[in-house]
Structure formats: structure tokens, C-alpha cells
Biotite code that builds the C-alpha atoms (Angstrom):
import biotite.structure as struc

atoms = struc.array([
    struc.Atom([56.735, 49.253, -108.896], chain_id="A", res_id=1, res_name="MET", atom_name="CA", element="C"),
    struc.Atom([54.955, 51.710, -111.193], chain_id="A", res_id=2, res_name="LYS", atom_name="CA", element="C"),
    struc.Atom([57.044, 53.288, -113.936], chain_id="A", res_id=3, res_name="LEU", atom_name="CA", element="C"),
    struc.Atom([55.705, 55.835, -116.424], chain_id="A", res_id=4, res_name="LYS", atom_name="CA", element="C"),
    struc.Atom([58.756, 56.538, -118.571], chain_id="A", res_id=5, res_name="ILE", atom_name="CA", element="C"),
    struc.Atom([61.686, 54.435, -119.688], chain_id="A", res_id=6, res_name="CYS", atom_name="CA", element="C"),
    struc.Atom([64.698, 55.011, -117.411], chain_id="A", res_id=7, res_name="PRO", atom_name="CA", element="C"),
    struc.Atom([67.008, 54.370, -120.370], chain_id="A", res_id=8, res_name="LEU", atom_name="CA", element="C"),
    struc.Atom([65.604, 56.558, -123.174], chain_id="A", res_id=9, res_name="CYS", atom_name="CA", element="C"),
    struc.Atom([62.886, 58.638, -121.421], chain_id="A", res_id=10, res_name="ASP", atom_name="CA", element="C"),
    struc.Atom([60.161, 57.347, -123.770], chain_id="A", res_id=11, res_name="SER", atom_name="CA", element="C"),
    struc.Atom([56.564, 57.390, -122.575], chain_id="A", res_id=12, res_name="LYS", atom_name="CA", element="C"),
    struc.Atom([55.883, 54.259, -124.650], chain_id="A", res_id=13, res_name="LYS", atom_name="CA", element="C"),
    struc.Atom([56.740, 52.201, -121.596], chain_id="A", res_id=14, res_name="PHE", atom_name="CA", element="C"),
    struc.Atom([54.342, 49.665, -120.173], chain_id="A", res_id=15, res_name="HIS", atom_name="CA", element="C"),
    struc.Atom([53.980, 46.557, -118.053], chain_id="A", res_id=16, res_name="GLU", atom_name="CA", element="C"),
    struc.Atom([53.716, 43.189, -119.833], chain_id="A", res_id=17, res_name="GLU", atom_name="CA", element="C"),
    struc.Atom([53.209, 39.622, -118.730], chain_id="A", res_id=18, res_name="THR", atom_name="CA", element="C"),
    struc.Atom([54.713, 37.112, -121.141], chain_id="A", res_id=19, res_name="LYS", atom_name="CA", element="C"),
    struc.Atom([56.705, 33.922, -121.273], chain_id="A", res_id=20, res_name="ASN", atom_name="CA", element="C"),
    struc.Atom([60.463, 34.544, -121.297], chain_id="A", res_id=21, res_name="VAL", atom_name="CA", element="C"),
    struc.Atom([63.343, 32.309, -122.308], chain_id="A", res_id=22, res_name="PHE", atom_name="CA", element="C"),
    struc.Atom([66.528, 31.759, -120.342], chain_id="A", res_id=23, res_name="ARG", atom_name="CA", element="C"),
    struc.Atom([69.474, 29.430, -120.878], chain_id="A", res_id=24, res_name="THR", atom_name="CA", element="C"),
    struc.Atom([70.101, 26.668, -118.364], chain_id="A", res_id=25, res_name="LEU", atom_name="CA", element="C"),
    struc.Atom([73.033, 24.304, -118.878], chain_id="A", res_id=26, res_name="ARG", atom_name="CA", element="C"),
    struc.Atom([73.203, 25.100, -122.560], chain_id="A", res_id=27, res_name="GLY", atom_name="CA", element="C"),
    struc.Atom([69.520, 24.625, -123.282], chain_id="A", res_id=28, res_name="ARG", atom_name="CA", element="C"),
    struc.Atom([66.690, 27.097, -123.703], chain_id="A", res_id=29, res_name="ARG", atom_name="CA", element="C"),
    struc.Atom([64.082, 27.067, -120.942], chain_id="A", res_id=30, res_name="VAL", atom_name="CA", element="C"),
    struc.Atom([60.698, 28.784, -121.134], chain_id="A", res_id=31, res_name="LEU", atom_name="CA", element="C"),
    struc.Atom([59.688, 30.573, -117.927], chain_id="A", res_id=32, res_name="VAL", atom_name="CA", element="C"),
    struc.Atom([55.901, 31.138, -118.027], chain_id="A", res_id=33, res_name="PRO", atom_name="CA", element="C"),
    struc.Atom([54.041, 34.347, -117.213], chain_id="A", res_id=34, res_name="SER", atom_name="CA", element="C"),
    struc.Atom([56.758, 36.771, -116.134], chain_id="A", res_id=35, res_name="VAL", atom_name="CA", element="C"),
    struc.Atom([55.650, 40.372, -115.506], chain_id="A", res_id=36, res_name="THR", atom_name="CA", element="C"),
    struc.Atom([58.140, 43.059, -116.520], chain_id="A", res_id=37, res_name="TYR", atom_name="CA", element="C"),
    struc.Atom([58.324, 46.585, -117.965], chain_id="A", res_id=38, res_name="TRP", atom_name="CA", element="C"),
    struc.Atom([59.001, 47.015, -121.684], chain_id="A", res_id=39, res_name="HIS", atom_name="CA", element="C"),
    struc.Atom([59.923, 50.088, -123.713], chain_id="A", res_id=40, res_name="CYS", atom_name="CA", element="C"),
    struc.Atom([58.475, 50.133, -127.225], chain_id="A", res_id=41, res_name="GLU", atom_name="CA", element="C"),
    struc.Atom([60.992, 52.770, -128.345], chain_id="A", res_id=42, res_name="LYS", atom_name="CA", element="C"),
    struc.Atom([64.350, 51.269, -127.326], chain_id="A", res_id=43, res_name="CYS", atom_name="CA", element="C"),
    struc.Atom([63.216, 47.681, -126.698], chain_id="A", res_id=44, res_name="GLY", atom_name="CA", element="C"),
    struc.Atom([64.721, 47.489, -123.222], chain_id="A", res_id=45, res_name="GLU", atom_name="CA", element="C"),
    struc.Atom([63.063, 45.235, -120.631], chain_id="A", res_id=46, res_name="LYS", atom_name="CA", element="C"),
    struc.Atom([63.194, 45.960, -116.908], chain_id="A", res_id=47, res_name="PHE", atom_name="CA", element="C"),
    struc.Atom([62.492, 43.126, -114.500], chain_id="A", res_id=48, res_name="TYR", atom_name="CA", element="C"),
    struc.Atom([61.266, 44.038, -111.014], chain_id="A", res_id=49, res_name="PRO", atom_name="CA", element="C"),
    struc.Atom([62.690, 42.051, -108.081], chain_id="A", res_id=50, res_name="PRO", atom_name="CA", element="C"),
    struc.Atom([59.666, 39.729, -107.849], chain_id="A", res_id=51, res_name="GLN", atom_name="CA", element="C"),
    struc.Atom([60.045, 38.785, -111.542], chain_id="A", res_id=52, res_name="ALA", atom_name="CA", element="C"),
    struc.Atom([63.740, 38.026, -111.081], chain_id="A", res_id=53, res_name="LEU", atom_name="CA", element="C"),
    struc.Atom([62.925, 35.837, -108.056], chain_id="A", res_id=54, res_name="ARG", atom_name="CA", element="C"),
    struc.Atom([60.296, 33.968, -110.073], chain_id="A", res_id=55, res_name="LYS", atom_name="CA", element="C"),
    struc.Atom([62.776, 33.315, -112.902], chain_id="A", res_id=56, res_name="ILE", atom_name="CA", element="C"),
    struc.Atom([65.488, 32.196, -110.478], chain_id="A", res_id=57, res_name="GLU", atom_name="CA", element="C"),
    struc.Atom([63.168, 29.855, -108.564], chain_id="A", res_id=58, res_name="GLU", atom_name="CA", element="C"),
    struc.Atom([61.798, 28.353, -111.767], chain_id="A", res_id=59, res_name="TYR", atom_name="CA", element="C"),
    struc.Atom([65.309, 27.671, -113.105], chain_id="A", res_id=60, res_name="LEU", atom_name="CA", element="C"),
    struc.Atom([66.349, 26.082, -109.786], chain_id="A", res_id=61, res_name="LYS", atom_name="CA", element="C"),
    struc.Atom([63.416, 23.684, -110.006], chain_id="A", res_id=62, res_name="ARG", atom_name="CA", element="C"),
    struc.Atom([64.280, 22.803, -113.614], chain_id="A", res_id=63, res_name="LYS", atom_name="CA", element="C"),
    struc.Atom([67.936, 22.234, -112.713], chain_id="A", res_id=64, res_name="ALA", atom_name="CA", element="C"),
    struc.Atom([67.093, 19.699, -109.996], chain_id="A", res_id=65, res_name="ALA", atom_name="CA", element="C"),
])
């Protein structure tokens, strides 16, 4: 997936990032390490490609067990 402009606001300040993200699992905050996603500097929106969503889901399943 290679995006050049933000699908939400059409900004060209749109780039790929790899960072830790936080999600909530059973009422507690869980850090998911090294998730790659697209981020718009103008509107702040984050777009997660399918492989990033799978990584988050699998990580949370392991933490829930």
C-alpha cells in the first residue's frame, strides 16, 4: 500500500510511520509495539493497512489469553 495524499483532506503531508500504538483491552490500556500505518500531519488522521490491523488483533488476542 503506497499512498501519496491523505484520502480524508487531500494533504500531501501524508507519510508512513512505524510506532507503538495503544489499544484498550478489558478496560486497560495495552501497548502494541511497532505498528506501521499512514499518518496525515495536516488533519491528524491515521490509516491502518490490513497487515497492521491483523498485527494489532493478533497481539491483543495473545494478551487476552
